[in-house]
C-alpha positions in Angstrom: 34.8 -74.0 39.4 31.3 -72.4 38.5 28.9 -73.7 36.0 29.6 -70.8 33.8 33.4 -71.2 33.7 32.9 -75.2 32.9 30.4 -74.2 30.2 33.1 -71.9 28.7 35.9 -74.4 28.9 33.7 -77.0 27.3 32.9 -74.6 24.5 36.2 -73.5 23.8 37.8 -77.0 24.0 34.9 -78.5 21.9 34.9 -75.9 19.1 38.9 -76.3 18.8 38.7 -80.0 18.7 36.0 -79.9 16.2 37.8 -77.9 13.8 41.1 -79.7 14.3 39.4 -83.0 13.9 37.9 -82.1 10.6 39.6 -83.4 7.3 37.2 -81.8 4.8 38.4 -78.9 3.0 34.7 -77.2 2.6 34.0 -77.7 6.2 37.1 -75.7 7.1 36.5 -73.0 4.6 32.8 -72.8 6.2 34.3 -72.7 9.8 36.8 -69.8 8.7 34.1 -67.9 7.0 31.6 -68.3 9.8 34.4 -67.2 12.4 35.2 -64.2 10.4 31.6 -63.1 10.1 31.1 -63.7 13.8 34.0 -61.5 14.5 33.0 -58.8 12.1 29.5 -58.9 13.9 31.2 -58.6 17.1 33.1 -55.4 16.1 29.9 -53.7 14.4 28.2 -54.2 17.9 31.2 -53.0 19.8 31.8 -49.9 17.7 28.2 -49.1 17.8 28.0 -49.6 21.7 31.1 -51.0 23.4 29.2 -51.3 26.8 27.2 -54.1 25.3 30.3 -56.2 25.1 32.6 -54.9 27.7 30.3 -53.4 30.4 29.9 -56.8 32.4 31.6 -58.2 35.4 32.2 -61.3 37.3 31.4 -64.7 35.5 29.3 -62.9 32.8 32.5 -60.8 32.1 34.7 -64.0 31.7 32.1 -65.5 29.6 32.0 -62.6 27.3 36.0 -62.2 27.3 36.0 -65.9 26.1 33.2 -65.4 23.4 35.1 -62.4 22.0 38.5 -64.7 21.9 37.0 -67.8 20.6 36.0 -66.6 16.7 39.1 -65.1 15.8 41.1 -68.0 17.1 38.9 -70.4 15.2 39.5 -68.4 12.1 43.2 -68.6 12.4 43.3 -72.1 13.0 40.8 -72.7 10.2 42.9 -70.6 7.6 46.2 -72.1 8.7 44.8 -75.7 8.2 43.7 -74.6 4.8 46.9 -73.0 3.9 49.1 -76.1 4.9 47.0 -79.1 4.2 49.8 -81.4 4.3 49.6 -81.3 8.1 46.7 -83.8 8.0 48.2 -86.2 5.5 49.8 -89.2 6.7 53.8 -89.4 6.1 54.4 -91.3 3.0 57.8 -92.9 4.2 57.6 -95.9 6.2 59.8 -96.1 9.6 63.3 -95.2 9.2 66.0 -92.3 9.7 63.8 -89.6 8.4 60.4 -90.3 9.8 61.2 -88.5 13.1 62.1 -85.6 11.4 59.0 -85.4 9.2 56.9 -86.0 12.2 58.7 -83.3 14.0 58.1 -81.1 11.1 54.4 -81.4 11.1 54.1 -81.0 14.7 56.2 -77.7 14.6 53.7 -76.5 11.8 50.7 -77.4 13.7 52.1 -75.6 17.1 53.1 -72.4 14.9 49.5 -72.2 13.4 47.8 -72.6 17.0 50.4 -69.9 18.4 49.8 -67.7 15.6 46.0 -68.1 15.8 46.1 -67.2 19.5 48.2 -64.1 18.8 45.7 -63.3 16.5 42.8 -63.5 18.7 44.7 -61.6 21.5 45.4 -58.9 19.1 41.6 -58.6 18.5 40.8 -58.5 22.0 43.4 -55.7 22.8 42.0 -53.8 19.7 38.5 -54.0 21.2 39.7 -53.0 24.6 41.6 -49.9 23.2 38.6 -48.9 21.0 36.3 -49.3 24.0 38.4 -46.6 25.7 38.4 -44.3 23.1 34.9 -44.5 21.7 
């Protein structure tokens, strides 16, 4: 594994863990707004000159693809956690017959948020690839 690939993996995992670990609503709003602004900026750069983003090959190309995927994913995760704040709250009931069900419900919502954010990120990348061919 090259140095760039390790750097990209650490960047992606670290940014996801930072968004998921924070409990403050204002931090999540700031993360979502920053990710949306970065995604918008990437689109402006891409539409003005698509070769700046997708004109690279090799390790640099992989880095660019990951950097294109990260902001929409973080925006989706941040917005999902803002829409469903009960995911972060501890379960009010103690151990009992319903505690496993409630834990599973929280895990399913978290999984759905992550899958939806990943899908949003992939759709963003495919739209950029599609428009880079037609621009």
